[in-house]
N, C-alpha and C positions, 0 to 999 in steps of 0.2 A: 452788298452780293448775295450774303447768304442763303437772301430770301430766293435773288432766280434760284439759287442750284438744290434749294429745298421744290421749287414749281418745278422746276422741269421734271427733276431727279422722280419725282411720284407719277406727271405724267408718259412717264419711258419709261413705270412702271404695273402700266396699266390702273393709276388711278384716279377716279373719276374727275370729272376736270371744276365743279364744285367743291369737290374736298382739296385739292387742289391747294388751290385757290383761296379758301378759307383756312388751310393749315401756314401759308404763305404767312398771310395777314398774324395769323401769330407769330409765328418767329420773327416777324417782321418787329414785332409786340415786346417779344421776348429781347429781344439782338438791341433792344432800342428804351429798354430799362421806362415799358409803356404798359405792367405788369395793368395798372390801375386799371387799364381800361376793359383787363376780361369782361368784364359784368353786364356791361353794355355790347356787347356780341351777338344776344338771342333780342335785345332788345331793336338796335342795328335790323340786325337779320328781320325781323318780323315790321318794319316800317316799313321798308324796299316794298314790301308786301301787299302796300294800303294805297295805293299809288293807280286812280280808278282805270288808265290812259292800258296797265297790264290786265283790265278783262274781254280788250279786241283780240288779243294770242289766242286766247282756246276759241275762241268764236271764229275764226282768218282758218285758222288748224280744221276746224268743221267743216265749212267748207269746200277746202280743197281735197279732205277726205270724203265728200259727200261726190265730189266732183271724181275724182277718180277710180269711186265703187258705183257711182251713178249712171255713167257711162257719157257723162254730160263730156269729155275732151274725149272723146271718140268722136262726138258726134261735130268740134270744130273744128276736128282733122278734118273732118268728110268737107263742110262749108270750102274751107282753105279751099283743097283740089278739087276743088267746083269755081273755085275762084280761077287761080293761079296755072291748074295741072294743067294747063291747055299750054306754056309755056316751053318754051327747052331749060332744061331743067327743073320742073315745074316744083315738081315735090320735093324738092330744097326749100323753094317760095316757099312750099304748103308751112314745112315744118320751120319754117321762121317763122314764118307769118300766126302761129298758132299756138307759138308759142308766147310771142309778146298774146295773146288773146288766156293763156291757158296763165300767164304771169300775172296778170289782172285779177284769180283768181283765184291762182291758186298759194303766193305768196313767197313760197319759199324755190330757191336755184336747187336745190338737192334732191324737194320731192318732183320737182318738172324734168328735171331730165332722168328723175326715174320711171316716169309712168313717160315721157313722151319715149326714154330710146327704146320699153317695152315695144311697143307702137310702132312708129316710126326708122324705129333703123335695119327691122327684118322688109320689110315695107319695104323701102327704097334699094335694100339690096334687089328686090328679086325683082325690082322696076328696071336694073342696071348698074345702078350706083357704086363706084365704089366703095370699099365695108369700112376704110380709115378713115373720107370723105360723108359718111353719112355718120358718123360716130363726129365728127368735129361743127359737124353742123348742130348739132342734136346739143350737145353742151357747149357749143357760144350762144344757139339763143335762149340754153338755158338761164346765162347769168341774167336773163330780161325778167328773172323773177324777184329780186330782193330791189327792181329800179320801179319798172309799170307799177302802178299802185291796187290794191294793197297789200305795204312791203308789210314783211313782219318783222325788218331789220331794221326800217323808217322807223316801229312803233318800237322797237330796244334803246335803239340812237335816241327818238325823242323822250322817253325814259331816263333816261343817263345822264342826258347834258337836260335835262328841265325845258325841253319843249315841244309846243303844240305840233300834238299826230298831224291833223288833217292840215299846215302850207307844207308839213314835209312829202305825205301823202301827192298833192298838188305838186310839187316843188321838185319832181321826179318821173313827173306826164311829162314836157321836153327831149330832155335827155333823152327817156326809158328808148325816145322816139329817132333820137336821133343815136345811137344804137341799131336800133331796126335797120334801118335805112344805109346806115353803114355795111353791116351786116349782108345785107340783098345783095350793096357794091363789090363785096369780098365773092359773092356766090356768082354774079353775071361775070369777070373776071377771070373767074375760073375753069367756066367754060369757054371763054373765049379763049385765056392762056391756058389751059394746066390742060386736067381732063375733060376729053369732052363728054360732058354732060345728056342723058341719055333727051330724046325728045317728048315733049310733051304727048299727052294721050287731049283730044279737040274733045271739047265740053260740049253734049249733048240737054242742056236746054230746056227741053220739055221733059225728059226724065231726074232733071235734078231739082226742079221745085222744088221737091217731099225733100230733098235735101238740105236745100234750102233751107227749108226754116226749123225742121229741125236745131241744124246750127246755131238760125239765128239767135232760138228761142234762149240758148243756154247761154249768147252773146252782152244779151239783158242786162245777168247776173256785171260785169264791171259798170255797163253803161245806168247802172241803179248809184252804186258804190262810187262811183267818183264823177258820177251829177248831185248822191242827194248832197260831199263830202262840199265839192266846190260853191252849190248856193247854200249852202248852210245849216242845207232844211233836216238834214243830220250828222250827230260829232262819227267820228270813226267806230264808237262803239257798233254807235246804234248803226252805224250803214253793214257793221260784220253779222247781224242781231238780221235784222233786215237778207241780207244775203244769203246766209246760214235757211232762212222758212224760203222762200223760192227756190235753193239747191236742192230740200226735202222733197219740198214739191214735184218740184220736175221726176225728184229717184223716183220717185215714187209710181206718176208719169207715165214713167218710161217701165216701170216692172221690171228696175232694175238691182232696186232693194227692198229688203223683204224687214217688218217687224224686227224679226230673228235677227239679221244683221248689226242692229244698231249698240248692243251691248257691248259686241267686239270692234269695231264704231269709236265708241266713244272711249271704251281706253286705251286704244293708240291719242285720243286728245287728249287724253289726258297723266300721261306718261308724258305725252313727245308737248304737254304744257308744264310741270314740272319738272322738265328735265327743264328749259329756258326761264322759268319762273324761283328755281334754283342756283341758277346763275346767278341769271341777275342779283341775286339776294346777296349770293356771298362778293358779287364784285363792288357790292356797297359798301358788304363792309369794309373790304381790304382798299377801296377810297376816299371808305369815312378812317382809317389808321395814320394816310400816306398824307390827306389835309392837314390829322389833326397834329401831326409831324413836318409841316410844311414842306412836303415832295412837292407839292404844284408849283408853289416860290420858288424851288430853286430851277423844278424848269424850265421857268418864265424870266428867270434871269439866264440860265443856260442860250433856251432861242436868243433872247436876243444878243448876248455876245456873239452868237454867229449871223445872224438873221434880220433885219427889223423890214426885209419885203416880206408879203401875206404870198406871194407867189412862191417863191421859194421856199415859206412855211410850207402848201401844200403840198408842194412838190417832193419833200424830205417827205410828207407826214404817207405820199402815196410808196414808196419806197418803204417806207417803214414797214405799213399796214398789206405791201405785196409780197415782205418778208415771212412776217408775223405770219401771216394766211397761206403759206404755206407750207405749215404748223403744227396750225390751231386753228380750229372755228372758225368761220368766221365772228358770228354769235359772241364766245369769247375775246378775241381779236378786239368786239367792239364794247363790250361793259368793262374792260379790263383799261384802254386806251383812253377812253375817249372822256372817263370824268377829268384822268390827270391833264389831257390838249386844252381844255374849256378856258382855265386864267390865260392860254396863251394864244386861243384863239382870240379875246377879249378885249387883251390885251394891244394884238396886232387891226384891231377893225374888222376883222371875216364876219358874216355875217352866220349863222352860225347854223341856218337852215341851209346852207348852200353849203359850209362846210359836213352838213351830216349827210348831202348829194354823194358828194368828195369819195368821202372815208366808206360810204357802203360802195362806190362803185369799188372801192382800190381792194376794201375785205375779199368781198366774193371771186374778186382773179382768182386770189388764191385756191378756192373751189377748184377750179382746171389747169393748175401748176405742179410741178412734183416739187418735193418726194409725197406728200402725201392725194392734191388733190383730188378727196372724193368723189366729183364730178367725175373725172376722169377713168377712175374705179371704176364708176352703176355703168359710163357708158363703153368698156374696155368688152368686161362681161358682154356688153346685147350684142357687141360690134363682131367680136370673138376676136381681132387683131393687138398683138404686142402692143403695150403702152408706150414706145418710142413711136411707131406709125402713126398712132393718134395721136399724140401729139406733136408729131410733124406736121399733120396735115388740119391740124388745130392751131399753128403761130400765121397765120393769114391772119383769120376771125379774131386772133389776139390780139397778133399788133392793133388790127384797127382799134379795137374796144381801148389799147392804150393811150391812143394818139386822143381817142372820143372825151379821153378820161385829162385829158392833158389839156384839153379844148376846152369841157366844162370847169376844172381846173382855173384859168387863164383868162376866163367871160364869167361869170359870176351874175351876170345878165340868164342866159340859158336856165339858172337852176333858179334865181328870186324874180323874171317875169312872171312865171305865170301865176303864183301868190300875192302878190301884191298887187295883178290886178284880180285878184279877186278879193282880194280885202278891199278893194279901193269900191267893186262896186258890189 
C-alpha cells in the first residue's frame, strides 16, 4: 500500500512517470527488506534497453514526424475527400478514413489526434458541421492509431510481454477495420437521426486526378509496411527503416522539408524515444522486484479465486485498464500492468497475442475519457468547445468502440486468425 501511495503522490506532484515508477520500486524494496537488490537496479535498467524490438520505436516515430511536417498527411486528407466527399456527411467519413490510413503510419493516437484536429476540425466547421461533432469524429477516429499497424503500443506490449512484434502488428488489422466500420455506422446514424449532416460536394473526377495520385503515393507507405511484415520479407524494425526512407524521399520531393529542418525533427524523435524507453526500463525494474517477491503468483492465486473464465478475466482487465487509462498515459499502464498479468494469462490459456490486442485497445480508450483524456483536451482546444459538450458528442462513438472491444475479447479469432493464416502461408 505504501508503494502505491508514494507512486501516486509523486505523480500528482508533477514528478516524471519513470521516476515515480523507480521510486515506487525502491520503496517496495525498503518496505519488504529487499535492500540486497539495490546494487542490481542499474543492471536491470540497462538490460531492459538491450532488446532489439526497441529499435522499431525511433524509426516509426521518425515516420510520424516526417508525415506531419512533410505534408504527406494533408495529401491523404485530400485523397479521402475526393473518394467520399460526395456523400452526405462526406467530410466526416473523409476524417475517419484519413485517420485509418494515417494510423498505419503514425502509430500514436495522441500524435494522430493532434495532427487531424488542426486540419479537419476547422475544415468541417467551415463546411457547416457542428463543432462538437467534428471534434468527436476526430477524437474517436484517432483511437485507430494504436490498433492498425504499425502500432507503438503493440511494440511496447511485445517488449514487456516478451512476444513477437510482427504477429501483434498483423493481429491489429481485423479489429482496426471493424472499428472503422463501426465508427462509419455511427456517422451514418448521426446523419439520419441526429444533427443533419451537410450534403457532400460532388467530385469532379477530371480535376481530381492529380489529387488522387498525390494521395495514393504516400498511401504506399502503410502498404509497404504491412505487406513486408505479412510476407515475412521484413521485420518490424526493417519495415520502420524502409518506411522512414520512403517518407524522407517523398517529403523532399514535395519540397515540404528542408535539410535545415532535420536537426529539430531528429531532436523531437530522440526526446520521445528517450521518454518511452525510460518508462520501459523503469517498469522493467519494478516488475523484476515484484517478481522477486512473488507478487505475480499472488495475483494468479487471487484471480483464480475470483474466476477461472478467460472471458470474465478479460472483462475485468478491460475495466481495470479503462480506469487506469483515465489517469495514466497508455504506455505507462501497459508497461506496469502487463508483466504482472502475464502469469494469469498463461494460467488461463489465453493467447498472448489476443491479450495484447485487448489490452492495447482498452488502454487507449482512456485518451478520450475524463478526467485526464489528453485526446479530448487536444480536440477541445482546436474545436473551441467545452469539455462536457465534446464528451457528450463523443459518447456514441465511444459506446461503439466499447461494444466492439467486448466482441473482440469474446471472440479471440478476430485477433489471432490473420496472424495464424500468415504464419501458415
